[in-house]
KEKE-3310 file (N, C-alpha, C; in steps of 0.2 Angstrom, whole numbers, plus 5000, padded with zeros to 4 digits):
npx = (4903:4908:4921:4926:4933:4945:4960:4977:4990:5006:5024:5039:5049:5051:5045:5042:5031:5019:5008:5002:4999:4989:4979:4975:4971:4960:4953:4951:4944:4932:4927:4921:4912:4902:4904:4917:4931:4944:4957:4969:4982:4994:5005:5011:5002:5001:4992:4980:4982:4984:4971:4965:4962:4970:4969:4963:4973:4981:4972:4965:4956:4944:4951:4958:4968:4962:4952:4959:4966:4958:4947:4934:4930:4929:4918:4917:4923:4915:4912:4923:4924:4926:4918:4922:4924:4925:4926:4924:4934:4945:4954:4972:4980:4990:4991:4993:5006:5011:5005:5010:5019:5011:5001:5010:5013:5002:4990:4978:4977:4983:4986:4975:4967:4963:4956:4945:4939:4935:4926:4915:4910:4897:4892:4891:4904:4910:4923:4938:4952:4968:4981:4997:5010:5028:5035:5039:5028:5017:5006:5006:5005:4992:4985:4987:4981:4968:4964:4969:4974:4986:4994:5010:5020:5035:5052:5062:5074:5087:5087:5074:5070:5074:5065:5052:5054:5055:5042:5035:5040:5035:5021:5020:5023:5012:5001:5004:5004:4991:4982:4966:4960:4961:4960:4969:4983:4985:4996:4992:4997:5012:5018:5029:5037:5042:5049:5062:5063:5073:5079:5091:5105:5102:5089:5084:5089:5081:5068:5069:5070:5057:5050:5044:5035:5022:5011:5003:5014:5016:5022:5026:5029:5032:5031:5015:5003:5004:4994:4991:4980:4970:4962:4960:4968:4958:4947:4952:4956:4967:4980:4991:4986:4977:4986:4992:4982:4981:4988:4982:4968:4970:4976:4965:4955:4960:4960:4946:4942:4948:4942:4929:4930:4934:4922:4913)
npy = (4999:4982:4974:4960:4957:4964:4971:4974:4981:4980:4985:4989:4994:5005:5006:4993:4989:4990:5000:4999:4985:4986:4994:4986:4974:4979:4982:4969:4963:4970:4965:4954:4958:4972:4982:4989:4997:5007:5012:5025:5026:5032:5045:5050:5049:5041:5031:5038:5047:5038:5033:5043:5055:5066:5080:5082:5079:5090:5099:5109:5101:5091:5076:5059:5062:5071:5063:5052:5059:5067:5062:5066:5067:5055:5049:5056:5050:5045:5056:5059:5050:5046:5043:5031:5024:5010:5007:5013:5027:5032:5046:5050:5065:5080:5084:5073:5071:5075:5065:5053:5057:5065:5055:5047:5056:5064:5058:5048:5030:5027:5017:5011:5019:5019:5007:5010:5021:5014:5006:5015:5016:5019:5012:4995:4988:4975:4973:4980:4989:4993:5004:5006:5017:5016:5010:5005:5010:5020:5022:5010:5001:5004:5001:4987:4982:4986:4979:4966:4957:4954:4958:4956:4964:4961:4963:4953:4949:4945:4954:4955:4945:4948:4959:4953:4946:4956:4961:4951:4951:4963:4960:4950:4958:4966:4958:4952:4964:4968:4959:4951:4962:4960:4947:4938:4943:4940:4934:4935:4932:4933:4944:4942:4953:4957:4946:4939:4930:4921:4918:4926:4922:4928:4930:4917:4912:4919:4915:4901:4902:4905:4894:4885:4892:4897:4903:4908:4911:4922:4924:4937:4939:4951:4969:4973:4981:4999:5012:5024:5029:5032:5021:5003:4989:4982:4988:4988:4979:4973:4962:4963:4969:4959:4949:4955:4956:4943:4939:4948:4943:4929:4930:4937:4927:4917:4925:4927:4914:4910:4919:4915:4903:4907:4912:4902)
npz = (5092:5093:5084:5077:5066:5062:5056:5057:5047:5046:5048:5055:5047:5033:5015:5011:5005:5013:5014:5001:5002:5012:5006:4995:5001:5008:4997:4991:5001:5000:4989:4994:5005:5007:5017:5022:5031:5029:5039:5040:5049:5049:5050:5038:5028:5016:5012:5012:5002:4992:4990:4985:4993:4994:4996:5008:5018:5021:5026:5039:5048:5058:5064:5065:5074:5084:5089:5095:5105:5113:5125:5126:5113:5107:5101:5089:5079:5069:5062:5054:5044:5027:5011:4999:4982:4984:4997:5014:5021:5034:5034:5035:5042:5042:5055:5063:5065:5077:5085:5091:5101:5109:5113:5121:5132:5136:5137:5146:5148:5135:5126:5122:5115:5101:5100:5109:5101:5089:5094:5095:5082:5071:5060:5056:5052:5041:5040:5046:5041:5046:5043:5047:5054:5049:5061:5078:5089:5100:5092:5084:5094:5098:5087:5086:5098:5095:5084:5085:5076:5064:5049:5040:5030:5021:5016:5005:5012:5024:5035:5037:5046:5059:5060:5061:5072:5082:5081:5086:5099:5103:5102:5112:5123:5124:5125:5137:5145:5144:5148:5149:5144:5131:5119:5110:5101:5084:5072:5055:5043:5033:5021:5008:4999:4982:4977:4968:4952:4952:4966:4977:4988:5000:5000:4999:5012:5020:5017:5020:5033:5037:5033:5041:5048:5060:5053:5038:5024:5011:4995:4984:4968:4961:4965:4971:4961:4960:4968:4962:4955:4963:4967:4971:4964:4959:4951:4939:4924:4917:4912:4920:4932:4935:4939:4950:4959:4964:4977:4987:4986:4989:5002:5009:5008:5016:5028:5030:5032:5044:5052:5052:5058:5071:5075:5077)
capx = (4901:4914:4923:4931:4936:4949:4967:4983:4995:5012:5031:5043:5053:5047:5047:5041:5024:5014:5002:4999:4996:4983:4974:4973:4968:4954:4949:4949:4938:4926:4924:4917:4907:4902:4906:4924:4933:4951:4960:4975:4985:5001:5005:5013:4996:5002:4986:4976:4984:4983:4964:4962:4960:4976:4967:4961:4978:4983:4967:4964:4949:4944:4954:4960:4972:4958:4948:4963:4969:4953:4942:4927:4928:4930:4913:4918:4926:4910:4911:4929:4924:4925:4916:4926:4920:4926:4926:4925:4941:4947:4960:4977:4980:4996:4991:4995:5013:5012:5001:5014:5022:5005:4999:5015:5014:4997:4984:4978:4975:4985:4987:4968:4962:4960:4951:4939:4936:4932:4919:4910:4908:4889:4892:4893:4908:4912:4931:4942:4959:4972:4988:5001:5017:5034:5039:5036:5026:5011:5001:5006:5002:4985:4982:4987:4976:4962:4963:4971:4976:4991:4998:5016:5023:5042:5057:5065:5081:5088:5085:5067:5069:5074:5059:5047:5056:5053:5035:5033:5041:5030:5015:5021:5023:5005:4997:5006:5002:4983:4978:4960:4957:4961:4961:4976:4985:4987:4999:4988:5001:5018:5019:5036:5036:5047:5054:5064:5061:5079:5081:5098:5106:5099:5081:5084:5090:5075:5062:5070:5068:5050:5047:5040:5031:5015:5006:5004:5019:5014:5027:5024:5035:5033:5027:5008:5002:5003:4987:4991:4974:4965:4958:4964:4969:4952:4942:4955:4956:4973:4984:4995:4982:4975:4992:4993:4976:4981:4990:4976:4963:4972:4976:4958:4952:4963:4958:4939:4941:4951:4937:4923:4932:4934:4915:4909)
capy = (4992:4978:4971:4954:4956:4970:4969:4979:4980:4984:4983:4994:4996:5008:5004:4986:4988:4990:5003:4996:4979:4988:4996:4981:4970:4982:4981:4962:4961:4973:4960:4949:4961:4979:4986:4989:5003:5008:5018:5027:5029:5034:5052:5052:5050:5038:5028:5043:5050:5032:5032:5049:5060:5070:5087:5082:5078:5097:5104:5110:5098:5086:5070:5054:5065:5074:5058:5048:5063:5070:5057:5069:5068:5049:5047:5060:5046:5044:5062:5059:5045:5048:5038:5030:5020:5003:5006:5019:5028:5037:5048:5053:5072:5082:5085:5067:5071:5075:5060:5048:5061:5067:5049:5045:5061:5068:5054:5042:5024:5029:5012:5008:5025:5018:5002:5014:5024:5010:5004:5020:5017:5018:5007:4989:4986:4968:4972:4986:4988:4999:5005:5009:5020:5011:5010:5002:5016:5020:5021:5003:4997:5006:4997:4980:4981:4987:4974:4959:4953:4958:4955:4959:4964:4962:4963:4946:4949:4942:4958:4955:4940:4952:4963:4949:4944:4962:4962:4946:4954:4968:4957:4947:4963:4969:4952:4952:4970:4970:4952:4952:4967:4958:4940:4936:4946:4934:4936:4931:4931:4937:4945:4944:4957:4958:4940:4938:4923:4917:4921:4926:4918:4932:4929:4910:4911:4922:4911:4895:4903:4906:4889:4881:4897:4895:4907:4908:4916:4923:4927:4941:4939:4958:4973:4974:4987:5005:5014:5031:5032:5033:5015:4997:4985:4978:4991:4987:4972:4971:4956:4965:4970:4952:4946:4959:4954:4936:4939:4951:4939:4923:4932:4938:4921:4914:4928:4926:4907:4911:4923:4911:4898:4910:4914:4896)
capz = (5091:5093:5078:5077:5059:5061:5055:5056:5042:5049:5048:5058:5041:5027:5009:5011:5002:5018:5013:4995:5004:5016:5002:4991:5005:5009:4990:4990:5006:4998:4984:4998:5008:5005:5022:5024:5033:5029:5043:5039:5055:5047:5049:5032:5024:5010:5010:5011:4995:4987:4988:4982:4997:4996:4998:5015:5022:5023:5028:5046:5049:5063:5061:5070:5080:5089:5091:5099:5110:5117:5126:5125:5106:5104:5096:5083:5074:5064:5058:5050:5039:5020:5006:4993:4978:4985:5004:5018:5023:5039:5031:5039:5042:5045:5062:5066:5066:5084:5089:5095:5107:5114:5116:5126:5137:5138:5137:5150:5144:5129:5121:5120:5112:5095:5102:5111:5096:5084:5097:5094:5075:5071:5055:5058:5046:5041:5041:5047:5040:5049:5040:5053:5052:5049:5067:5084:5093:5103:5087:5082:5100:5098:5081:5087:5103:5092:5079:5088:5070:5060:5043:5040:5023:5022:5010:5004:5015:5031:5040:5039:5051:5065:5060:5063:5079:5086:5081:5090:5105:5104:5103:5118:5128:5124:5128:5145:5149:5143:5149:5152:5140:5124:5119:5108:5095:5080:5065:5051:5038:5031:5014:5006:4992:4977:4977:4961:4949:4954:4973:4979:4994:5005:5000:5001:5019:5024:5015:5023:5040:5038:5030:5046:5052:5062:5050:5031:5021:5004:4991:4979:4963:4959:4969:4969:4957:4964:4968:4961:4952:4968:4969:4972:4958:4957:4946:4932:4922:4913:4914:4926:4938:4937:4943:4956:4964:4967:4984:4991:4986:4993:5009:5012:5008:5022:5034:5031:5034:5051:5056:5052:5063:5077:5077:5079)
cpx = (4908:4915:4928:4934:4941:4956:4971:4987:5001:5019:5035:5048:5048:5049:5046:5034:5018:5008:4999:4996:4989:4978:4971:4969:4961:4949:4947:4944:4932:4923:4919:4911:4908:4905:4913:4927:4941:4953:4967:4978:4992:5001:5008:5008:4997:4996:4981:4976:4982:4976:4961:4960:4966:4974:4965:4967:4981:4978:4966:4957:4950:4947:4955:4964:4968:4954:4952:4966:4964:4948:4935:4925:4929:4924:4913:4921:4921:4909:4917:4929:4922:4923:4920:4922:4920:4925:4926:4932:4941:4954:4965:4976:4987:4997:4993:5002:5015:5008:5005:5017:5016:5002:5003:5015:5008:4990:4984:4975:4977:4985:4980:4964:4959:4954:4944:4935:4932:4926:4914:4907:4900:4888:4895:4898:4910:4920:4933:4949:4963:4979:4992:5008:5022:5038:5036:5035:5020:5005:5001:5003:4994:4981:4982:4982:4969:4960:4964:4972:4981:4994:5004:5019:5031:5046:5060:5072:5081:5086:5078:5065:5069:5068:5053:5048:5054:5046:5032:5034:5036:5023:5015:5020:5015:5000:4998:5003:4994:4979:4972:4956:4957:4962:4968:4977:4988:4990:4995:4991:5007:5018:5026:5036:5043:5052:5056:5063:5067:5081:5088:5099:5102:5092:5080:5084:5083:5069:5063:5068:5061:5046:5042:5036:5024:5009:5008:5010:5017:5020:5024:5030:5037:5029:5020:5007:5001:4996:4987:4985:4968:4960:4963:4965:4963:4947:4945:4956:4962:4976:4988:4991:4979:4980:4993:4988:4977:4983:4984:4970:4964:4972:4969:4954:4954:4960:4950:4938:4943:4945:4931:4924:4931:4927:4911:4910)
cpy = (4988:4974:4966:4952:4962:4967:4975:4977:4984:4981:4989:4997:4999:5005:4996:4984:4987:4993:5001:4989:4981:4990:4991:4975:4972:4981:4974:4960:4964:4969:4955:4952:4969:4984:4985:4996:5003:5014:5019:5030:5031:5041:5054:5052:5046:5034:5033:5046:5044:5031:5038:5055:5065:5077:5087:5082:5085:5101:5104:5108:5093:5079:5065:5057:5067:5068:5053:5052:5065:5065:5059:5069:5061:5047:5051:5056:5045:5050:5063:5054:5047:5042:5037:5025:5013:5002:5013:5020:5033:5040:5050:5061:5074:5083:5079:5066:5071:5070:5056:5051:5062:5060:5047:5049:5064:5064:5048:5036:5024:5023:5009:5014:5023:5012:5005:5017:5020:5007:5009:5020:5015:5013:5001:4986:4979:4968:4980:4985:4994:4999:5009:5013:5015:5012:5006:5008:5015:5019:5013:4999:4998:5001:4989:4978:4982:4981:4967:4954:4958:4955:4960:4959:4965:4961:4956:4946:4947:4947:4958:4950:4944:4957:4959:4947:4950:4963:4957:4948:4959:4965:4953:4952:4965:4964:4952:4958:4971:4963:4954:4957:4965:4950:4938:4940:4941:4937:4931:4930:4936:4938:4947:4947:4957:4952:4939:4931:4918:4920:4921:4923:4922:4930:4921:4908:4913:4917:4904:4896:4903:4899:4885:4886:4895:4899:4907:4913:4916:4927:4931:4942:4946:4962:4973:4981:4993:5007:5021:5034:5033:5027:5009:4995:4983:4981:4990:4980:4970:4965:4957:4966:4963:4948:4949:4958:4947:4936:4942:4946:4932:4925:4933:4932:4917:4918:4927:4918:4907:4914:4919:4906:4900:4911:4908:4895)
cpz = (5091:5086:5079:5071:5057:5060:5054:5051:5044:5048:5051:5052:5036:5021:5007:5007:5007:5016:5006:4997:5008:5011:4998:4995:5007:5002:4989:4995:5003:4992:4987:5002:5007:5011:5025:5025:5033:5033:5042:5045:5055:5046:5042:5027:5017:5008:5009:5004:4990:4985:4986:4986:4999:4998:5005:5020:5025:5025:5036:5048:5055:5060:5067:5076:5085:5093:5096:5105:5115:5119:5125:5118:5103:5099:5090:5077:5068:5059:5053:5044:5032:5016:5000:4989:4980:4993:5008:5020:5029:5037:5037:5038:5045:5052:5066:5067:5073:5088:5093:5101:5112:5117:5122:5132:5140:5139:5141:5146:5137:5124:5118:5117:5106:5096:5104:5106:5091:5087:5097:5087:5075:5065:5057:5052:5047:5042:5042:5046:5042:5046:5045:5050:5053:5055:5073:5089:5096:5098:5085:5088:5100:5092:5083:5093:5100:5088:5081:5082:5067:5054:5042:5033:5025:5016:5010:5006:5022:5036:5042:5045:5058:5066:5063:5070:5084:5086:5086:5098:5108:5106:5110:5124:5129:5127:5135:5148:5149:5144:5152:5148:5133:5124:5117:5101:5090:5073:5060:5044:5037:5023:5012:4999:4988:4977:4970:4959:4951:4961:4974:4986:5000:5006:5002:5009:5023:5023:5019:5031:5042:5035:5035:5051:5054:5058:5042:5029:5014:5001:4985:4974:4961:4964:4966:4966:4962:4963:4967:4958:4957:4970:4970:4965:4955:4952:4939:4930:4917:4916:4920:4932:4940:4941:4949:4961:4967:4974:4988:4992:4990:5000:5012:5012:5015:5028:5035:5034:5042:5055:5057:5057:5070:5080:5079:5086)
residu = (MET:GLU:HIS:ASP:SER:ASP:ILE:THR:VAL:SER:ASN:GLN:ALA:GLY:GLY:VAL:GLY:LYS:THR:THR:THR:ALA:ILE:ASN:VAL:ALA:GLY:ALA:LEU:ASN:LYS:LEU:ASP:PRO:ASP:VAL:LEU:LEU:VAL:ASP:ALA:ASP:SER:GLN:GLY:ILE:ALA:THR:GLU:GLY:VAL:GLY:PHE:ARG:GLU:LEU:TYR:ASN:GLN:LYS:ILE:PRO:SER:LEU:HIS:GLN:VAL:MET:ILE:ASP:PRO:SER:ARG:THR:ASN:GLU:ILE:ASN:ASP:ILE:ILE:GLU:GLU:HIS:GLU:GLU:PHE:ASP:VAL:ILE:PRO:SER:ASN:LYS:ALA:MET:ASP:ALA:LEU:LYS:ASP:MET:LEU:LEU:THR:GLN:VAL:ALA:ASN:ASN:GLU:MET:ARG:LEU:LYS:LEU:ALA:LEU:ALA:GLU:LEU:GLU:THR:ASP:TYR:ASP:TYR:VAL:ILE:ILE:ASP:CYS:PRO:PRO:ASP:LEU:SER:GLN:ILE:LEU:ASP:ASN:ALA:LEU:LEU:ALA:ALA:GLU:ASN:VAL:VAL:ILE:PRO:VAL:GLU:PRO:THR:ARG:ARG:SER:ILE:ARG:GLY:ILE:GLU:LYS:MET:ASN:GLU:GLU:ILE:ASP:TYR:LEU:GLU:SER:SER:PHE:ARG:GLY:GLN:ILE:ASP:GLN:ILE:GLN:ILE:GLN:GLY:ILE:ILE:VAL:ASN:SER:VAL:GLU:SER:THR:PRO:ASN:ASN:ASP:THR:LYS:GLU:MET:LEU:GLU:PHE:PHE:SER:ASP:ALA:PRO:TYR:PRO:VAL:PHE:GLN:VAL:PRO:GLU:ARG:VAL:LEU:SER:VAL:GLU:ARG:GLY:THR:THR:VAL:PHE:PRO:TYR:SER:SER:MET:LYS:THR:ARG:ARG:SER:SER:VAL:ILE:PRO:VAL:THR:LEU:THR:SER:GLN:LEU:THR:ARG:ASN:TRP:GLN:GLN:ARG:ARG:ARG)
# end
């Protein structure tokens, strides 16, 4: 099935709140529609562990690795979906450590493998969220081409400016290389995590740079609550979790408005 409400959460740097953002955006979208799929495309498996499927990561079982490497097994994507109390999950697996190299050297049409696999989904998901590894790789290219939408979590530092520039360069390359196979890869928002109440000069320069960006920029005053309990922030109702849910909810409201406009 074709999905026009898919989104990649990516940044080539680690430790910027990428996976936590992906998990809580999936949770926020679940509050709007019940059919949400979270895809953990990061070989580290942090999202997989974060939503409570740590035991699956080390097991020798069919995974996204086989689905993306072997064209004859593409439709097996339906067999690797796990049910979670808030949304469905395609977990990562330690076998995915070799995925980047194998896509590059052994698979034809390697940048489109995830897009082809998602087209085989039997469930008509309202939203598919893809958590990517922290690098510019074949896996990121697969995710960007599959989703055609990206949210970029960043640190409040000047080096994040270059990270966004590199992401734009990668998007330009993909749009040029796959003209006719995709429409347009859109940056749906930048999430600036861990912004201090009194920003330092480094943070001020970074925020000033993005002040006239052609996409929304969300500032998070503190890291979104971690998901160590196997769920998003939404099943909990403390003051801290209510504050933590503001950005995912605001972002998803923006995303759904954008998608509704595109469908008209």
